[in-house]
TIGU-102623 format. One record per residue (C-alpha): residue in three letters; y, z, x. Coordinates in nm, 3 decimals, padded with zeros to 5 digits. Each point is the difference from the previous one (the first is absolute). Layout:
BEGIN
@r=ALA&Y=Y&Z=Z&X=X
...
END
This chain:
BEGIN
@r=MET&Y=06.101&Z=-00.221&X=14.366
@r=ARG&Y=-00.324&Z=-00.098&X=00.161
@r=SER&Y=-00.106&Z=-00.355&X=-00.052
@r=ILE&Y=-00.343&Z=-00.069&X=-00.123
@r=TRP&Y=-00.036&Z=-00.373&X=00.058
@r=ASN&Y=00.188&Z=-00.265&X=00.209
@r=GLY&Y=00.004&Z=-00.360&X=-00.106
@r=ALA&Y=00.233&Z=-00.238&X=-00.134
@r=ILE&Y=00.161&Z=-00.138&X=-00.327
@r=SER&Y=-00.068&Z=-00.361&X=-00.034
@r=PHE&Y=00.298&Z=-00.174&X=-00.188
@r=GLY&Y=-00.044&Z=-00.397&X=00.017
@r=LEU&Y=00.028&Z=-00.087&X=00.371
@r=VAL&Y=00.182&Z=00.314&X=00.059
@r=SER&Y=-00.216&Z=00.296&X=00.157
@r=ILE&Y=00.170&Z=00.356&X=-00.036
@r=PRO&Y=-00.157&Z=00.274&X=00.213
@r=ILE&Y=-00.051&Z=00.338&X=-00.194
@r=LYS&Y=-00.127&Z=00.358&X=00.014
@r=LEU&Y=-00.186&Z=00.117&X=-00.312
@r=MET&Y=00.081&Z=00.364&X=-00.068
@r=ASN&Y=-00.098&Z=00.230&X=-00.312
@r=ALA&Y=00.282&Z=00.026&X=-00.270
@r=THR&Y=-00.162&Z=00.289&X=-00.166
@r=GLU&Y=-00.136&Z=00.330&X=00.114
@r=SER&Y=-00.223&Z=00.270&X=-00.193
@r=HIS&Y=00.126&Z=00.351&X=-00.040
@r=SER&Y=-00.351&Z=00.113&X=-00.176
@r=ILE&Y=-00.136&Z=00.337&X=00.142
@r=SER&Y=-00.329&Z=-00.050&X=00.156
@r=PHE&Y=-00.287&Z=00.248&X=-00.016
@r=ARG&Y=-00.305&Z=00.068&X=00.231
@r=GLN&Y=-00.358&Z=00.074&X=-00.116
@r=ILE&Y=-00.115&Z=00.362&X=00.083
@r=HIS&Y=-00.337&Z=00.191&X=-00.048
@r=LEU&Y=00.053&Z=00.206&X=-00.279
@r=ASP&Y=-00.215&Z=00.309&X=00.162
@r=ASP&Y=00.178&Z=00.027&X=00.328
@r=GLY&Y=00.318&Z=-00.208&X=-00.014
@r=GLY&Y=-00.136&Z=-00.243&X=00.267
@r=ARG&Y=00.127&Z=-00.360&X=00.043
@r=ILE&Y=-00.232&Z=-00.284&X=-00.141
@r=ARG&Y=00.012&Z=-00.283&X=00.254
@r=TYR&Y=-00.140&Z=-00.364&X=-00.010
@r=ARG&Y=-00.158&Z=-00.090&X=00.320
@r=LYS&Y=-00.087&Z=-00.374&X=00.065
@r=VAL&Y=-00.355&Z=-00.018&X=00.099
@r=CYS&Y=-00.223&Z=-00.287&X=00.096
@r=GLU&Y=-00.311&Z=-00.032&X=-00.247
@r=LEU&Y=-00.203&Z=-00.144&X=00.258
@r=GLU&Y=00.041&Z=00.282&X=00.276
@r=ASP&Y=00.119&Z=00.271&X=-00.211
@r=THR&Y=00.290&Z=00.057&X=00.236
@r=GLU&Y=00.373&Z=00.041&X=-00.055
@r=VAL&Y=00.216&Z=-00.300&X=00.119
@r=GLU&Y=00.356&Z=-00.049&X=00.104
@r=THR&Y=00.251&Z=-00.223&X=-00.167
@r=SER&Y=00.001&Z=-00.232&X=00.302
@r=GLU&Y=-00.371&Z=-00.064&X=-00.068
@r=ILE&Y=00.038&Z=-00.099&X=-00.366
@r=GLY&Y=00.035&Z=-00.366&X=-00.099
@r=LYS&Y=-00.029&Z=-00.186&X=-00.338
@r=ALA&Y=-00.261&Z=-00.175&X=-00.191
@r=TYR&Y=-00.071&Z=-00.173&X=-00.326
@r=GLU&Y=-00.298&Z=00.129&X=-00.220
@r=GLU&Y=-00.179&Z=-00.252&X=-00.204
@r=ALA&Y=-00.219&Z=00.073&X=-00.327
@r=ASP&Y=-00.316&Z=00.079&X=00.218
@r=GLY&Y=00.188&Z=00.242&X=00.226
@r=THR&Y=00.004&Z=-00.236&X=00.280
@r=LEU&Y=00.336&Z=00.070&X=00.217
@r=ILE&Y=00.175&Z=-00.287&X=00.160
@r=PRO&Y=00.254&Z=00.127&X=00.293
@r=ILE&Y=00.349&Z=-00.159&X=-00.036
@r=THR&Y=00.221&Z=00.060&X=00.284
@r=ASP&Y=00.392&Z=00.005&X=00.034
@r=GLU&Y=00.003&Z=-00.307&X=00.208
@r=ASP&Y=-00.216&Z=-00.198&X=-00.258
@r=LEU&Y=00.283&Z=00.087&X=-00.282
@r=ALA&Y=00.263&Z=-00.078&X=00.237
@r=ALA&Y=-00.160&Z=-00.363&X=00.054
@r=LEU&Y=-00.008&Z=-00.081&X=-00.366
@r=PRO&Y=00.172&Z=-00.335&X=-00.059
@r=LEU&Y=00.275&Z=00.130&X=-00.234
@r=PRO&Y=00.363&Z=-00.058&X=00.036
@r=THR&Y=00.072&Z=00.349&X=-00.162
@r=ALA&Y=-00.202&Z=00.186&X=00.288
@r=ARG&Y=00.337&Z=00.104&X=00.152
@r=THR&Y=00.232&Z=-00.174&X=-00.236
@r=ILE&Y=00.170&Z=00.077&X=-00.314
@r=GLU&Y=-00.011&Z=-00.350&X=-00.149
@r=ILE&Y=00.269&Z=-00.037&X=-00.293
@r=VAL&Y=-00.155&Z=-00.249&X=-00.255
@r=ALA&Y=00.284&Z=-00.009&X=-00.276
@r=PHE&Y=00.306&Z=00.142&X=-00.123
@r=VAL&Y=-00.001&Z=00.140&X=-00.380
@r=PRO&Y=00.211&Z=00.216&X=-00.226
@r=ALA&Y=-00.095&Z=00.352&X=00.013
@r=ASP&Y=-00.094&Z=00.049&X=-00.347
@r=ARG&Y=-00.301&Z=-00.258&X=00.065
@r=ILE&Y=-00.180&Z=00.269&X=00.198
@r=ASP&Y=-00.206&Z=00.267&X=-00.228
@r=PRO&Y=00.077&Z=00.349&X=00.118
@r=LEU&Y=-00.356&Z=00.067&X=-00.046
@r=GLN&Y=-00.043&Z=-00.225&X=00.338
@r=MET&Y=00.208&Z=00.219&X=00.195
@r=ASP&Y=-00.186&Z=00.213&X=00.268
@r=THR&Y=00.124&Z=00.137&X=00.337
@r=ALA&Y=00.347&Z=-00.061&X=00.104
@r=TYR&Y=00.109&Z=-00.097&X=00.353
@r=TYR&Y=00.334&Z=-00.008&X=00.192
@r=LEU&Y=00.054&Z=-00.311&X=00.244
@r=SER&Y=00.194&Z=00.039&X=00.292
@r=ALA&Y=00.118&Z=-00.269&X=00.230
@r=ASN&Y=-00.197&Z=00.017&X=00.329
@r=GLY&Y=00.252&Z=-00.091&X=00.258
@r=VAL&Y=00.344&Z=-00.121&X=00.054
@r=PRO&Y=-00.119&Z=-00.390&X=-00.053
@r=ALA&Y=-00.128&Z=00.105&X=-00.343
@r=THR&Y=00.326&Z=00.124&X=-00.136
@r=LYS&Y=00.153&Z=-00.314&X=-00.098
@r=PRO&Y=-00.292&Z=-00.144&X=-00.193
@r=TYR&Y=-00.067&Z=00.328&X=-00.157
@r=VAL&Y=00.354&Z=00.038&X=-00.133
@r=LEU&Y=-00.001&Z=-00.372&X=-00.116
@r=LEU&Y=-00.333&Z=00.070&X=-00.230
@r=ARG&Y=00.160&Z=00.303&X=-00.122
@r=GLU&Y=00.313&Z=-00.143&X=-00.086
@r=ALA&Y=-00.182&Z=-00.291&X=-00.169
@r=LEU&Y=-00.196&Z=00.233&X=-00.226
@r=LYS&Y=00.326&Z=00.182&X=-00.099
@r=ARG&Y=00.176&Z=-00.329&X=-00.095
@r=SER&Y=-00.309&Z=-00.127&X=-00.196
@r=GLN&Y=-00.085&Z=00.300&X=-00.174
@r=LYS&Y=-00.352&Z=-00.063&X=00.042
@r=VAL&Y=-00.311&Z=00.143&X=00.189
@r=ALA&Y=-00.225&Z=-00.156&X=00.252
@r=VAL&Y=-00.375&Z=-00.008&X=-00.063
@r=ALA&Y=-00.207&Z=00.006&X=00.329
@r=LYS&Y=-00.345&Z=00.055&X=00.120
@r=PHE&Y=-00.087&Z=00.213&X=00.308
@r=ALA&Y=-00.291&Z=00.150&X=00.155
@r=LEU&Y=-00.042&Z=00.398&X=00.051
@r=ARG&Y=-00.279&Z=00.243&X=00.066
@r=GLY&Y=-00.271&Z=-00.265&X=-00.045
@r=ARG&Y=00.108&Z=-00.186&X=-00.294
@r=GLU&Y=00.246&Z=-00.261&X=-00.115
@r=ARG&Y=00.268&Z=00.123&X=-00.246
@r=LEU&Y=00.272&Z=-00.108&X=-00.214
@r=GLY&Y=00.347&Z=00.109&X=00.053
@r=MET&Y=00.331&Z=00.005&X=-00.150
@r=LEU&Y=00.334&Z=-00.020&X=00.204
@r=ARG&Y=00.340&Z=00.132&X=-00.137
@r=VAL&Y=00.312&Z=00.148&X=00.145
@r=VAL&Y=00.028&Z=00.365&X=-00.014
@r=ASP&Y=00.361&Z=00.087&X=00.104
@r=ASP&Y=00.032&Z=-00.183&X=00.334
@r=VAL&Y=-00.368&Z=-00.010&X=00.071
@r=ILE&Y=-00.270&Z=-00.234&X=-00.101
@r=ALA&Y=-00.292&Z=00.207&X=-00.163
@r=MET&Y=-00.348&Z=-00.134&X=-00.082
@r=HIS&Y=-00.223&Z=00.119&X=-00.297
@r=GLY&Y=-00.374&Z=-00.056&X=00.032
@r=LEU&Y=-00.111&Z=-00.186&X=-00.296
@r=LEU&Y=-00.369&Z=00.034&X=-00.158
@r=TRP&Y=-00.163&Z=-00.338&X=-00.059
@r=PRO&Y=00.006&Z=-00.098&X=-00.374
@r=ASP&Y=-00.370&Z=00.008&X=-00.018
@r=GLU&Y=00.033&Z=00.367&X=00.076
@r=ILE&Y=00.206&Z=00.106&X=-00.303
@r=ARG&Y=-00.215&Z=00.090&X=-00.297
@r=ALA&Y=00.019&Z=-00.100&X=-00.340
@r=THR&Y=00.137&Z=00.204&X=-00.267
@r=ASP&Y=-00.237&Z=-00.101&X=-00.308
@r=ASP&Y=-00.195&Z=00.303&X=00.017
@r=VAL&Y=00.308&Z=00.230&X=00.045
@r=ALA&Y=00.229&Z=-00.093&X=-00.318
@r=PRO&Y=-00.048&Z=00.227&X=-00.300
@r=ASP&Y=-00.120&Z=-00.172&X=-00.326
@r=ASP&Y=00.209&Z=-00.270&X=-00.170
@r=GLY&Y=-00.029&Z=00.180&X=-00.345
@r=VAL&Y=00.248&Z=00.255&X=00.095
@r=THR&Y=00.341&Z=-00.061&X=-00.171
@r=VAL&Y=00.343&Z=00.195&X=00.094
@r=ARG&Y=00.256&Z=00.044&X=-00.268
@r=GLU&Y=00.396&Z=-00.085&X=00.038
@r=LYS&Y=00.072&Z=00.362&X=-00.034
@r=GLU&Y=-00.210&Z=00.098&X=00.270
@r=LEU&Y=00.122&Z=-00.267&X=00.233
@r=ASP&Y=00.363&Z=00.112&X=-00.092
@r=LEU&Y=-00.110&Z=00.365&X=00.115
@r=ALA&Y=-00.148&Z=-00.132&X=00.325
@r=ASP&Y=00.313&Z=-00.176&X=00.089
@r=ALA&Y=00.222&Z=00.306&X=-00.096
@r=LEU&Y=-00.225&Z=00.201&X=00.260
@r=MET&Y=00.030&Z=-00.266&X=00.261
@r=ASP&Y=00.383&Z=00.020&X=-00.032
@r=THR&Y=00.013&Z=00.355&X=-00.005
@r=LEU&Y=-00.206&Z=00.034&X=00.323
@r=GLY&Y=00.240&Z=-00.268&X=00.146
@r=GLY&Y=-00.032&Z=-00.105&X=00.357
@r=VAL&Y=-00.070&Z=00.176&X=00.324
@r=ASP&Y=00.122&Z=-00.002&X=00.377
@r=LEU&Y=-00.337&Z=-00.066&X=00.191
@r=ASP&Y=00.144&Z=00.196&X=00.291
@r=THR&Y=-00.009&Z=00.330&X=-00.213
@r=LEU&Y=-00.366&Z=-00.044&X=-00.084
@r=HIS&Y=-00.261&Z=00.200&X=00.232
@r=ASP&Y=-00.330&Z=00.135&X=00.029
@r=ASP&Y=-00.041&Z=00.320&X=-00.193
@r=TYR&Y=-00.390&Z=00.001&X=00.065
@r=ARG&Y=00.062&Z=00.007&X=00.377
@r=GLU&Y=00.277&Z=00.262&X=-00.038
@r=ALA&Y=-00.240&Z=00.229&X=-00.190
@r=VAL&Y=-00.285&Z=-00.055&X=00.262
@r=GLU&Y=00.261&Z=00.081&X=00.296
@r=GLU&Y=00.081&Z=00.334&X=-00.211
@r=LEU&Y=-00.351&Z=00.075&X=-00.038
@r=ILE&Y=-00.069&Z=-00.046&X=00.360
@r=THR&Y=00.288&Z=00.221&X=00.106
@r=ALA&Y=-00.082&Z=00.283&X=-00.222
@r=LYS&Y=-00.358&Z=00.029&X=00.105
@r=ALA&Y=00.099&Z=-00.045&X=00.384
@r=GLU&Y=00.253&Z=00.302&X=-00.065
@r=GLY&Y=-00.268&Z=00.207&X=-00.197
@r=HIS&Y=00.189&Z=-00.017&X=-00.316
@r=GLU&Y=-00.128&Z=-00.091&X=-00.333
@r=ALA&Y=-00.050&Z=-00.343&X=-00.132
@r=PRO&Y=00.282&Z=-00.104&X=-00.247
@r=ALA&Y=-00.116&Z=00.014&X=-00.342
@r=ALA&Y=-00.077&Z=-00.335&X=-00.169
@r=PRO&Y=00.242&Z=-00.113&X=-00.291
@r=GLU&Y=-00.080&Z=00.012&X=-00.351
@r=GLU&Y=-00.174&Z=-00.312&X=-00.114
@r=LYS&Y=00.203&Z=-00.211&X=-00.262
@r=ASP&Y=-00.114&Z=-00.114&X=-00.323
@r=GLY&Y=-00.148&Z=-00.320&X=00.040
@r=GLY&Y=-00.309&Z=-00.243&X=00.009
@r=LYS&Y=-00.010&Z=-00.015&X=-00.377
@r=VAL&Y=00.187&Z=-00.214&X=-00.218
@r=LEU&Y=-00.013&Z=00.135&X=-00.335
@r=ASP&Y=00.334&Z=-00.178&X=-00.165
@r=LEU&Y=00.163&Z=-00.275&X=00.236
@r=MET&Y=00.328&Z=00.047&X=-00.197
@r=ALA&Y=00.021&Z=00.362&X=00.013
@r=ALA&Y=-00.108&Z=-00.027&X=00.377
@r=LEU&Y=00.306&Z=-00.255&X=00.054
@r=GLU&Y=00.241&Z=00.192&X=-00.171
@r=LYS&Y=-00.070&Z=00.297&X=00.184
@r=SER&Y=00.008&Z=-00.195&X=00.326
@r=VAL&Y=00.326&Z=-00.101&X=-00.094
@r=SER&Y=00.131&Z=00.318&X=-00.049
@r=ALA&Y=-00.156&Z=00.135&X=00.299
@r=ALA&Y=00.166&Z=-00.278&X=00.220
@r=LYS&Y=00.358&Z=00.074&X=-00.182
@r=GLN&Y=-00.049&Z=00.363&X=00.090
@r=SER&Y=-00.070&Z=-00.065&X=00.361
@r=ARG&Y=00.282&Z=-00.262&X=00.040
@r=GLY&Y=00.236&Z=00.258&X=-00.136
@r=ALA&Y=-00.112&Z=00.261&X=00.225
@r=ASP&Y=00.061&Z=-00.232&X=00.289
@r=GLY&Y=00.357&Z=-00.092&X=-00.123
@r=GLU&Y=-00.103&Z=-00.353&X=-00.083
@r=GLY&Y=-00.013&Z=00.012&X=-00.374
@r=ASP&Y=00.264&Z=-00.275&X=-00.036
@r=GLY&Y=-00.159&Z=-00.331&X=-00.165
@r=ASP&Y=-00.281&Z=00.166&X=-00.163
@r=ALA&Y=-00.174&Z=-00.244&X=-00.240
@r=GLU&Y=00.026&Z=00.007&X=-00.371
@r=VAL&Y=-00.301&Z=00.170&X=-00.163
@r=HIS&Y=-00.037&Z=00.028&X=-00.394
@r=PRO&Y=-00.266&Z=00.256&X=-00.116
@r=LEU&Y=-00.272&Z=-00.193&X=-00.223
@r=PRO&Y=-00.044&Z=00.152&X=-00.340
@r=ALA&Y=-00.329&Z=00.051&X=-00.147
@r=GLY&Y=00.023&Z=-00.240&X=-00.295
@r=ARG&Y=00.223&Z=-00.315&X=-00.141
@r=SER&Y=00.180&Z=00.222&X=-00.234
@r=GLY&Y=00.129&Z=00.240&X=00.255
@r=SER&Y=00.111&Z=-00.283&X=00.210
@r=ARG&Y=00.213&Z=-00.135&X=-00.276
@r=ARG&Y=00.134&Z=00.307&X=-00.061
@r=SER&Y=00.089&Z=00.087&X=00.358
@r=ALA&Y=00.139&Z=-00.361&X=00.053
@r=ARG&Y=00.230&Z=00.080&X=-00.341
@r=THR&Y=00.136&Z=00.345&X=00.061
@r=ALA&Y=-00.021&Z=00.049&X=00.396
@r=PRO&Y=00.254&Z=-00.175&X=00.217
@r=LYS&Y=-00.116&Z=-00.167&X=00.295
@r=GLU&Y=00.064&Z=00.176&X=00.334
@r=VAL&Y=-00.048&Z=-00.118&X=00.344
@r=GLY&Y=-00.041&Z=00.257&X=00.290
@r=GLY&Y=00.145&Z=00.276&X=-00.223
@r=LYS&Y=00.318&Z=-00.190&X=-00.044
@r=LYS&Y=00.181&Z=-00.118&X=-00.328
@r=SER&Y=-00.031&Z=-00.364&X=-00.106
@r=THR&Y=00.277&Z=-00.209&X=00.177
@r=SER&Y=00.087&Z=-00.172&X=-00.325
@r=THR&Y=00.090&Z=00.321&X=-00.141
@r=ALA&Y=00.235&Z=00.098&X=00.282
@r=LYS&Y=00.154&Z=-00.350&X=-00.006
@r=LYS&Y=00.062&Z=00.027&X=-00.372
@r=THR&Y=00.167&Z=00.352&X=00.040
@r=THR&Y=00.221&Z=-00.117&X=00.264
@r=ALA&Y=00.117&Z=-00.316&X=-00.175
@r=LYS&Y=00.101&Z=00.207&X=-00.285
@r=LYS&Y=00.194&Z=00.257&X=00.231
@r=THR&Y=00.170&Z=-00.297&X=00.153
@r=ALA&Y=00.087&Z=-00.159&X=-00.338
@r=ALA&Y=00.147&Z=00.334&X=-00.141
@r=LYS&Y=00.200&Z=00.027&X=00.340
@r=ALA&Y=00.133&Z=-00.360&X=-00.054
@r=THR&Y=00.114&Z=00.048&X=-00.362
@r=ALA&Y=00.177&Z=00.303&X=00.062
@r=LYS&Y=00.184&Z=-00.160&X=00.266
@r=THR&Y=00.072&Z=-00.280&X=-00.207
@r=ALA&Y=00.114&Z=00.216&X=-00.278
@r=THR&Y=00.237&Z=00.168&X=00.199
@r=LYS&Y=00.166&Z=-00.293&X=00.166
@r=THR&Y=00.039&Z=-00.162&X=-00.349
@r=ALA&Y=00.152&Z=00.338&X=-00.139
@r=THR&Y=00.250&Z=-00.005&X=00.282
@r=LYS&Y=00.105&Z=-00.369&X=-00.047
@r=ARG&Y=00.036&Z=00.060&X=-00.403
@r=THR&Y=00.193&Z=00.308&X=00.042
@r=PRO&Y=00.343&Z=-00.172&X=00.087
@r=ALA&Y=-00.067&Z=-00.237&X=-00.291
@r=ARG&Y=-00.064&Z=00.261&X=-00.251
@r=LYS&Y=00.327&Z=00.183&X=00.071
@r=ALA&Y=00.207&Z=-00.314&X=-00.028
@r=THR&Y=-00.188&Z=-00.087&X=-00.323
@r=THR&Y=00.079&Z=00.352&X=-00.132
@r=LYS&Y=00.369&Z=-00.056&X=00.083
@r=SER&Y=00.042&Z=-00.340&X=-00.160
@r=THR&Y=-00.196&Z=00.145&X=-00.310
@r=SER&Y=00.214&Z=00.295&X=-00.037
@r=LYS&Y=00.322&Z=-00.233&X=00.028
@r=SER&Y=-00.153&Z=-00.241&X=-00.271
@r=THR&Y=-00.113&Z=00.292&X=-00.220
@r=THR&Y=00.364&Z=00.127&X=-00.007
@r=LYS&Y=00.168&Z=-00.328&X=-00.069
@r=THR&Y=-00.251&Z=-00.056&X=-00.289
@r=ALA&Y=00.081&Z=00.349&X=-00.144
@r=ALA&Y=00.358&Z=-00.070&X=00.015
@r=LYS&Y=-00.035&Z=-00.338&X=-00.189
@r=THR&Y=-00.213&Z=00.149&X=-00.258
@r=SER&Y=00.234&Z=00.302&X=-00.083
@r=ALA&Y=00.277&Z=-00.273&X=-00.034
@r=GLY&Y=-00.198&Z=-00.224&X=-00.220
@r=SER&Y=-00.117&Z=00.290&X=-00.219
@r=SER&Y=00.366&Z=00.133&X=-00.033
@r=ALA&Y=00.102&Z=-00.360&X=-00.124
@r=LYS&Y=-00.277&Z=-00.019&X=-00.229
@r=SER&Y=00.093&Z=00.331&X=-00.163
@r=SER&Y=00.373&Z=-00.088&X=-00.010
@r=ALA&Y=-00.098&Z=-00.307&X=-00.182
@r=SER&Y=-00.237&Z=00.130&X=-00.219
@r=SER&Y=00.238&Z=00.256&X=-00.119
@r=THR&Y=00.283&Z=-00.269&X=-00.077
@r=GLY&Y=-00.261&Z=-00.217&X=-00.168
@r=SER&Y=-00.106&Z=00.295&X=-00.243
@r=ARG&Y=00.388&Z=00.079&X=-00.085
@r=THR&Y=00.055&Z=-00.369&X=-00.095
@r=ALA&Y=-00.321&Z=-00.012&X=-00.226
@r=ALA&Y=00.121&Z=00.319&X=-00.174
@r=LYS&Y=00.331&Z=-00.171&X=-00.078
@r=LYS&Y=-00.163&Z=-00.286&X=-00.144
@r=THR&Y=-00.232&Z=00.206&X=-00.202
@r=ALA&Y=00.303&Z=00.173&X=-00.152
@r=ALA&Y=00.176&Z=-00.321&X=-00.071
@r=ALA&Y=-00.326&Z=-00.140&X=-00.155
@r=LYS&Y=-00.001&Z=00.320&X=-00.240
@r=LYS&Y=00.366&Z=-00.046&X=-00.102
@r=THR&Y=-00.035&Z=-00.358&X=-00.074
@r=PRO&Y=-00.266&Z=-00.015&X=-00.284
@r=ALA&Y=00.192&Z=00.326&X=-00.172
@r=LYS&Y=00.338&Z=-00.260&X=-00.016
@r=LYS&Y=-00.221&Z=-00.276&X=-00.144
@r=THR&Y=-00.141&Z=00.225&X=-00.283
@r=THR&Y=00.328&Z=00.149&X=-00.076
@r=ALA&Y=00.153&Z=-00.346&X=-00.051
@r=ALA&Y=-00.294&Z=-00.115&X=-00.233
@r=ARG&Y=00.052&Z=00.287&X=-00.222
@r=LYS&Y=00.373&Z=-00.062&X=-00.038
@r=LYS&Y=-00.069&Z=-00.378&X=-00.105
@r=ALA&Y=-00.269&Z=00.101&X=-00.236
@r=SER&Y=00.257&Z=00.250&X=-00.198
@r=ALA&Y=00.249&Z=-00.256&X=-00.022
END
């Protein structure tokens, strides 16, 4: 890379010779002005107003124009003799955290390269100090006729410098902000968050200039004598009729786009907003919640728990039945034996009782017969005494 400025970094009492190079380059397509009638080039010539003749670049100098039109010549020697320490030096004035720098202040970026072998050691020292402190250096330097602010930071293994605008060059936002009377509902914020989550992140290296590519295709087509590419259809936009509907459509379009790219995982949860409160209550009671088209996790967990409990119960019942089978067999055997013994005893007892009852009945019959005969004898004896 070609250096555009040579100087030194002033780091306390340490001076680091460096070369300044542009860190960025423009890829924009430039056009020339032509005469529409014949296509001739339009050129600007540098002409002296007093002599009305064209002059060369070597004959041109600088001058400051006052309000009345008076020109005060300023030479390069005058500028080089200015009593400024930043004329050929990048003077570091402070070290601050990177978040203290407002991105609005950032301007052109440059790379700083060590100029010569003696500059290597102090250059590496400053680079490693910036890395370890996790801070950036604020510096002042003079370039192209003016003193500027700069921010030094480490990019890979190189010290880079961003030109900074002075604080008074940043305009206030008082006349730009919208009216304070506008309010945003929580549902609208939720949809905006869902759209942000759906769009997700992006790799900046994959982004490119579509406009420049379209211009290049147009130039190529016209150079080869082909028709210019047709303009794409304009998308509906520019009018915000219903913010909620626009957000919902944006979320749906983003989901479809992610699905086509194979990046549909991790889409945000979006619930359609009902027209009234009653509809929202009914839908909340009847419709189960879904996330990304999948069933609720709690239902899946309950079903799994039920299946697991059923399997565990079946296994336990099988083991218990296996353990109880020998006991049941032993119990059956003992029960049959005791039943046999009891039946034998019962039959013996019933036989004894039946024999005893038969004997008792015979004895009672004899007594009854004897009792009947006794009164008869007494009656006969009484009659014989009376006749006598």
